[in-house]
N, C-alpha and C positions, 0 to 999 in steps of 0.2 A: 545088433544083428541086422537091423534094417539098413544101416549105412553100408554094409558090405553087399547086401542084396541089390540095392538101387543101382550101383554102377553096372552090374551085369545085366539088369533089366534094360537100362538105358542103352547099353551097348547093343543088345539084341534088337531093340526098337530101331536104332539108327541103321543097323544092317538090313532089317526088313524094309525100311524106307528106301535105302539105296537100291536094294534088289527090286523093289516095286517100281522105282523110277527107271531102272535099267530095263525092266520088262516092258514098261510103257514105251520106251524109246525103240525097242526091238519091234513091238507090235505096230508102231506107226501112230500117227496122230488120229485120234478118234474124230469122226465126222461131226460137224456141228448139227444140232437139231433144226431141221427146216420146218417151220411152223408158219401160221398166218402172220404176215408182216416180214418174213425173212427176205423175200425178194426186194422189198424196199430197203432193207439194211444193206443188201448186196449192192443195189443201185446207188445208195447214198455213199457207201465207202469207195465208190468208183466215179464220183461226180466228175464230169468232163473227161472221162477216160474210156476208151473202147475196151470191150472184153467179150469173151465167148462163154456163154452159159450152156453147159452140156448136161442133158438129162440122160440117165442111164440106170441099168439094173443088173444085178448079179445073174439074173435069168435070161439075159439078152446077149447071145453070142456075137452079133455085130458090134455091140457096145465094147466088147473086149478088144476087138480089132481096132476100133476107133480110138480107144484109150492108148494103144500102142502108137498109133499115128500121132496122137496129141503129145505124147512124151517125146517122140522124135522131133516134132515141129517146135516144141518148147525148147529143146536142146539147140536147134538151128536158129530159132528166133526168140531170144530172151525177152523181148517186149510183148510176146504173146501172153496175154492174161486170160487164164482159163479158170472157170468156176465149175466144179462138178457137183451135181445134185443127184443122189441115188434115190430112186423111188421105192426102195426096199423098206421093210419094217425096221424100227429102232432096235428090235431084238437081234438084228443081224449086223449091228454096228461093227463088231470085231471082224466079221467076214468082209464088210465093205472096206474097212481100213486096210485089211490085208490085200484086197484086190487092188486098191489104189496104189499101195506100196509095190505090189507085185508088177504093176505096169509102169513103175518108175515115176509115178506122179505124187509121191508122198509130200512134196513141197507145194502142192497145188491145193488151193482152198477147196474143201470138200464138205458137203452137207448131206443129210439123210432125212427123208420124210419123217416127221414126228407128229403125224396127225392123219386124218382121213385123206387118202390119196386123191379121191375125186375132187374134194374141196381145194386141196393144194394145187392140183393140176389146173383147175379152173382159175385160181388166183394168178397162176403163172401166165396162163393163156386160155381164155374161154373157148378158143377154136382147137385146142389140143385135147384129143380123146385118149391119150395114153400110149400111142405108138412110139416105139423106140428103135434106135436112138432118136432123140429130138434135140436140136441145138438152136440157139439164138445168137446171132451175130449182132452185138450192140456197137453202135458207133459212139463217138465222144458226146453226142447229144442224147444218147440213149434211145435213138430210133433203132428199131431192130428188124431183122429179117429171120424168119423161122425156116428151119430145114428139117424135114422128116427123112429118116434113113441115115445110113452111115456117111459121115463126111469124107471128102476126098482131099488129098493134099492140094490139088489145084484150087479148090474152093477156099481153103484156108489161106493159101498163098495170095490169091486175088484180093481177099478181104484185107489181109495185112498190108498189101501195097496200097490199098485205098485209105486205110486208117492211119498208116505210118508211112507216108510218101517219102 
């Protein structure tokens, strides 16, 4: 009797796995947990390469407009490397993933604060007090320029011309 039951159970388990994988693909990729040391990981993975670090939140209307601009700029400039870091709570990971996907940035590396926001903000930049959007233009030597407020196309274009002549 067990031999007849096992194939049915196995078949159902496989279908549940397939459905789970499909649901994850539809929802988008979950953001990585941004915790102490995550900025170093981001920098290490981009050694010798310029990139744009963008801090944002679900509660920030200018951030949404900026994400639309970033999606458009990435489409126009495939070399534009963007890293998104949401300052929202880990409990909102599904909403963050949906927002990233909704703005056409699902193929963009995305992180989400996974610890005390004040400590993580300080680790990113001791001079940053939480205003958003907040972006950091990193050159190939990882010297950076911070920008508070929504980015404009001209800023990104000028930086791209500087780092990718």
